[in-house]
C-alpha positions as CSV (number, residue, x, y, z in Angstrom):
1,M,115.7,97.0,85.2
2,D,112.0,97.2,84.3
3,A,109.1,97.4,86.7
4,A,108.6,93.6,86.9
5,Q,112.2,93.0,87.7
6,I,112.2,95.6,90.5
7,G,109.0,94.2,91.9
8,A,110.4,90.7,91.9
9,A,113.5,91.9,93.7
10,L,111.5,93.7,96.4
11,R,109.3,90.7,96.9
12,A,112.3,88.4,97.2
13,R,113.8,90.7,99.9
14,R,110.5,90.9,101.7
15,H,110.3,87.2,101.8
16,A,113.9,86.8,103.0
17,L,113.0,89.1,105.8
18,D,109.9,87.1,106.6
19,L,107.7,90.2,106.3
20,T,104.1,90.3,105.0
21,Q,102.9,92.9,102.5
22,V,101.0,94.6,105.2
23,E,104.0,94.8,107.6
24,T,106.2,96.2,104.8
25,A,103.6,98.7,103.6
26,D,103.2,99.9,107.2
27,L,107.0,100.3,107.4
28,A,107.1,102.2,104.1
29,D,104.0,104.3,105.0
30,I,102.2,103.2,101.8
31,S,99.1,101.1,101.3
32,P,99.3,97.3,100.9
33,R,97.6,97.7,97.5
34,V,100.4,100.0,96.2
35,L,103.0,97.5,97.4
36,S,101.2,94.6,95.8
37,D,101.0,96.6,92.5
38,L,104.7,97.5,92.7
39,E,105.7,93.9,93.5
40,N,103.7,92.6,90.6
41,G,105.0,95.2,88.1
42,R,101.5,96.9,87.8
43,E,102.5,100.1,89.5
44,T,104.6,102.9,87.8
45,V,107.7,103.0,89.8
46,R,107.7,106.4,91.6
47,L,111.0,107.3,93.1
48,D,109.6,108.3,96.5
49,I,107.6,105.1,96.9
50,L,110.5,103.0,95.6
51,A,112.9,104.7,98.1
52,A,110.4,104.2,101.0
53,V,110.0,100.5,100.3
54,A,113.8,100.0,99.8
55,N,114.4,101.7,103.1
56,A,111.8,99.6,104.8
57,L,113.5,96.5,103.4
58,G,117.0,97.7,104.4
59,L,118.1,98.2,100.8
60,S,119.8,101.1,99.1
61,L,119.1,102.5,95.7
62,N,121.8,103.1,93.1
63,L,120.6,105.0,90.1
64,T,122.4,105.2,86.8
65,V,121.3,107.7,84.1
66,Q,122.1,106.5,80.6
67,A,121.6,108.3,77.3
68,P,119.5,106.5,74.8
């Protein structure tokens, strides 16, 4: 999953919960700008930010490490 796909999934979940970016950013303790960049695939996906947003949206993270 690339940054754009992750962002689209987060945006879809946020919309499903009828939350604004500001509300979601407040819940995740990040700035609305960072959330916007993340949702639009412009932000490098930092694990701590991704985990905070996922938690705010009631999502869990499953990570798989694959050798190239």
